[in-house]
Structure formats: structure tokens, C-alpha cells
C-alpha positions as a Markdown table, in Angstrom:
| # | Residue | x | y | z |
|---|---|---|---|---|
| 1 | Met | 0.0 | 0.0 | 0.0 |
| 2 | Asn | 1.4 | 3.4 | -1.0 |
| 3 | Met | 1.1 | 6.4 | 1.2 |
| 4 | Arg | -0.5 | 9.4 | -0.5 |
| 5 | Ile | 0.3 | 12.9 | 0.8 |
| 6 | Gln | -1.6 | 15.9 | -0.6 |
| 7 | Ser | -2.1 | 19.5 | 0.1 |
| 8 | Pro | -5.2 | 20.2 | 2.2 |
| 9 | Val | -8.4 | 21.5 | 0.8 |
| 10 | Arg | -9.6 | 23.5 | 3.8 |
| 11 | Ala | -11.8 | 26.3 | 4.9 |
| 12 | Ser | -11.9 | 28.0 | 8.3 |
| 13 | His | -14.2 | 30.7 | 9.5 |
| 14 | Ser | -14.8 | 32.4 | 12.8 |
| 15 | Tyr | -17.8 | 34.4 | 14.1 |
| 16 | Ile | -18.4 | 36.1 | 17.4 |
| 17 | Gln | -21.9 | 35.6 | 18.8 |
| 18 | Arg | -23.4 | 37.9 | 21.4 |
| 19 | Leu | -25.3 | 35.8 | 23.9 |
| 20 | Phe | -27.5 | 37.5 | 26.5 |
| 21 | Ala | -26.5 | 35.5 | 29.6 |
| 22 | Gly | -23.3 | 35.0 | 31.6 |
| 23 | Pro | -20.7 | 32.4 | 30.5 |
| 24 | Gly | -21.8 | 30.2 | 33.5 |
| 25 | Ala | -25.3 | 29.9 | 31.9 |
| 26 | Val | -24.1 | 29.5 | 28.3 |
| 27 | Phe | -21.2 | 27.0 | 28.7 |
| 28 | Pro | -23.3 | 24.0 | 30.0 |
| 29 | Leu | -25.5 | 24.3 | 26.9 |
| 30 | Leu | -22.5 | 23.6 | 24.6 |
| 31 | Cys | -23.0 | 19.9 | 25.1 |
| 32 | Pro | -24.3 | 17.1 | 22.9 |
| 33 | Val | -27.0 | 16.3 | 25.4 |
| 34 | Arg | -28.1 | 19.8 | 26.4 |
| 35 | Glu | -28.1 | 21.1 | 22.8 |
| 36 | Ala | -31.3 | 19.1 | 22.3 |
| 37 | Glu | -33.0 | 21.6 | 24.6 |
| 38 | Trp | -32.5 | 24.5 | 22.2 |
| 39 | Ile | -31.9 | 23.0 | 18.7 |
| 40 | Ala | -35.0 | 21.4 | 17.2 |
| 41 | Asp | -33.2 | 19.1 | 14.8 |
| 42 | Trp | -30.4 | 18.0 | 17.1 |
| 43 | His | -30.7 | 14.2 | 17.8 |
| 44 | Pro | -27.4 | 12.5 | 18.5 |
| 45 | Glu | -27.7 | 8.7 | 18.1 |
| 46 | Leu | -25.1 | 7.9 | 20.8 |
| 47 | Val | -23.3 | 9.9 | 23.5 |
| 48 | Val | -20.5 | 8.2 | 25.3 |
| 49 | Ser | -20.0 | 10.1 | 28.6 |
| 50 | Ala | -19.2 | 9.1 | 32.2 |
| 51 | Thr | -21.2 | 12.1 | 33.5 |
| 52 | Gly | -24.1 | 12.0 | 31.0 |
| 53 | Val | -23.1 | 15.4 | 29.6 |
| 54 | Ala | -20.1 | 17.0 | 27.8 |
| 55 | Glu | -16.7 | 16.3 | 29.4 |
| 56 | Pro | -13.1 | 15.7 | 28.2 |
| 57 | Asp | -13.1 | 12.6 | 25.8 |
| 58 | Cys | -16.8 | 12.6 | 25.4 |
| 59 | Val | -17.7 | 11.0 | 22.1 |
| 60 | Phe | -21.0 | 11.3 | 20.2 |
| 61 | Val | -22.4 | 10.2 | 16.9 |
| 62 | Thr | -24.8 | 12.1 | 14.7 |
| 63 | Ser | -26.5 | 11.3 | 11.3 |
| 64 | Asp | -28.2 | 13.2 | 8.6 |
| 65 | Asp | -29.9 | 12.0 | 5.4 |
| 66 | Arg | -26.5 | 11.1 | 3.9 |
| 67 | His | -23.7 | 10.9 | 6.4 |
| 68 | Arg | -22.8 | 9.7 | 9.9 |
| 69 | Ala | -20.3 | 11.7 | 11.9 |
| 70 | Val | -18.3 | 11.0 | 15.0 |
| 71 | Trp | -17.6 | 13.9 | 17.3 |
| 72 | Tyr | -14.8 | 13.8 | 20.0 |
| 73 | Ile | -14.4 | 16.5 | 22.7 |
| 74 | Thr | -10.6 | 17.1 | 22.9 |
| 75 | Arg | -10.7 | 20.0 | 25.4 |
| 76 | Tyr | -13.4 | 20.9 | 27.8 |
| 77 | Glu | -12.6 | 23.7 | 30.2 |
| 78 | Pro | -15.6 | 25.2 | 31.9 |
| 79 | Glu | -13.4 | 27.3 | 34.2 |
| 80 | Asn | -12.0 | 29.0 | 31.0 |
| 81 | Gly | -15.2 | 29.0 | 29.0 |
| 82 | Tyr | -13.4 | 26.9 | 26.3 |
| 83 | Val | -14.4 | 23.8 | 24.4 |
| 84 | Glu | -12.7 | 22.1 | 21.4 |
| 85 | Met | -14.0 | 19.1 | 19.5 |
| 86 | Leu | -13.3 | 17.2 | 16.3 |
| 87 | Lys | -16.0 | 16.1 | 13.9 |
| 88 | Ile | -15.1 | 13.3 | 11.5 |
| 89 | Thr | -17.4 | 12.5 | 8.7 |
| 90 | Pro | -15.7 | 9.6 | 7.0 |
| 91 | Gly | -14.9 | 10.1 | 3.3 |
| 92 | Val | -16.1 | 13.7 | 3.5 |
| 93 | Thr | -14.4 | 16.0 | 6.1 |
| 94 | Ala | -12.5 | 16.3 | 9.3 |
| 95 | Ala | -13.4 | 19.4 | 11.2 |
| 96 | Arg | -12.1 | 21.2 | 14.3 |
| 97 | Ile | -14.6 | 23.3 | 16.2 |
| 98 | Thr | -13.5 | 25.7 | 19.0 |
| 99 | Ile | -15.7 | 27.9 | 21.2 |
| 100 | Gln | -14.3 | 30.5 | 23.5 |
| 101 | Leu | -16.6 | 32.4 | 25.8 |
| 102 | Ala | -15.8 | 35.8 | 27.3 |
| 103 | Pro | -18.0 | 38.0 | 29.6 |
| 104 | Val | -18.6 | 41.5 | 28.2 |
| 105 | Gly | -20.9 | 43.6 | 30.4 |
| 106 | Asn | -24.3 | 42.0 | 30.5 |
| 107 | Tyr | -23.7 | 39.5 | 27.8 |
| 108 | Thr | -21.2 | 36.8 | 26.7 |
| 109 | Glu | -19.2 | 36.8 | 23.5 |
| 110 | Ala | -18.8 | 33.4 | 22.0 |
| 111 | Ser | -16.0 | 33.1 | 19.5 |
| 112 | Val | -16.9 | 30.1 | 17.4 |
| 113 | Thr | -14.5 | 28.7 | 14.8 |
| 114 | Tyr | -15.1 | 25.8 | 12.4 |
| 115 | Thr | -12.2 | 24.5 | 10.3 |
| 116 | His | -13.2 | 21.9 | 7.7 |
| 117 | Thr | -10.6 | 19.8 | 5.9 |
| 118 | Ser | -11.7 | 17.7 | 2.9 |
| 119 | Leu | -11.2 | 13.9 | 2.9 |
| 120 | Gly | -12.1 | 13.4 | -0.8 |
| 121 | Pro | -14.2 | 14.7 | -3.7 |
| 122 | Glu | -17.4 | 15.0 | -1.7 |
| 123 | Gly | -15.4 | 16.9 | 1.0 |
| 124 | Asp | -13.9 | 19.2 | -1.7 |
| 125 | Ala | -17.4 | 20.2 | -2.7 |
| 126 | Phe | -18.4 | 20.8 | 0.9 |
| 127 | Val | -15.4 | 22.9 | 1.6 |
| 128 | Ala | -16.1 | 25.0 | -1.6 |
| 129 | Ser | -19.7 | 25.6 | -0.3 |
| 130 | Phe | -18.5 | 26.5 | 3.2 |
| 131 | Thr | -18.2 | 30.2 | 2.4 |
| 132 | Glu | -18.0 | 33.2 | 4.8 |
| 133 | Asp | -21.6 | 34.0 | 3.9 |
| 134 | His | -22.9 | 30.4 | 4.5 |
| 135 | Tyr | -21.0 | 30.4 | 7.9 |
| 136 | Glu | -22.4 | 33.7 | 9.0 |
| 137 | Arg | -26.0 | 32.6 | 8.3 |
| 138 | Phe | -25.3 | 29.4 | 10.2 |
| 139 | Met | -23.8 | 31.3 | 13.2 |
| 140 | Lys | -26.7 | 33.9 | 13.3 |
| 141 | Ala | -29.3 | 31.1 | 13.3 |
| 142 | Trp | -27.4 | 29.3 | 16.1 |
| 143 | Glu | -27.1 | 32.6 | 18.1 |
| 144 | Ser | -30.8 | 33.3 | 17.7 |
| 145 | Arg | -31.8 | 29.9 | 18.9 |
| 146 | Leu | -29.5 | 30.0 | 21.9 |
| 147 | Asn | -30.5 | 33.5 | 22.9 |
| 148 | His | -34.2 | 32.6 | 22.7 |
| 149 | Tyr | -33.6 | 29.6 | 24.9 |
| 150 | Leu | -31.5 | 31.7 | 27.4 |
| 151 | Gln | -34.3 | 34.3 | 27.6 |
| 152 | Thr | -37.3 | 32.0 | 27.7 |
| 153 | Gly | -36.2 | 28.5 | 28.6 |
| 154 | Ala | -38.0 | 27.2 | 25.5 |
| 155 | Met | -36.9 | 26.1 | 22.1 |
| 156 | Leu | -37.4 | 28.6 | 19.2 |
| 157 | Ala | -40.1 | 27.4 | 16.9 |
| 158 | Glu | -38.6 | 26.4 | 13.5 |
| 159 | Asn | -40.2 | 27.8 | 10.4 |
């Protein structure tokens, strides 16, 4: 078997969300289990966790109509408001997601970065579609859902 080495096909974008609660209220919601409280279409198939929620080395599996993905929390630092995870969608992409929370007056800034690296032709197409515009729309929708939950304790009705 020959090893193939290639240059990465990669896209990375960051966005700063403004969340109207303190980091202590926001951070626990950045969890594969707790996200189901505020994201209508979030349904992990499996969560491997000693505590039942996000923690270092927590692994979870999600699926959509076409792909299965394995997520792995590589860093989980509630005291620093920081979480990092990897999302591997075999044959498509390997992604690193980082979220850093910071208190700012009466709200929290959440700096969210997604970096997608292609693992093949389908990944190349995904990376090409992962534009700044696409990412900003995704982040604003996430910000809106999370703020609604933080303010009301209820999930935002999806259109």
C-alpha cells in the first residue's frame, strides 16, 4: 500500500456571537445532550460520557440523510469557557470546532471557529460551499436559537 500525501483542501471561518447571559449559563448548553434543549433538529444517536453530559473525551455520533459523523471533545474547560472538538465525517471532512466564551458587560461573547478539511471529492465540494456567507448565516441562526432559549427556557419554533 502506498502512502498518499496531498495539500489540504480546507476552509476556516470564525464568528463572534453575542449571547445575553453569563458564561456560566451559556457553557453547559454547549453539550451534545443539552443542545437538544435548544436545537429542534439535534438528535445524537449515541453519547459516550461518564457524567451524562459534555466532558473531556466525550464521544458522540450524529447522522443526517446522507452521512454519519463521529464527534470527539478534545478539550473541555468550563473554568476557562473553552471547548474544542473534532468532527469526523468519513470520506467527507475532518473538522475542528472551537468555542471560547468571554464575559462582556451584561452578555457573553462566544467566538466560534469551524475548520473543515476535505477527505475526498465530496469533501472538496463541501469545503467549496463553506463560504463566509454560509457560515455567517449558520452562526446567526445558532445565536438566535441559543438567545431565545437563554431568555425563555424554551426552544425557538422552527419555520
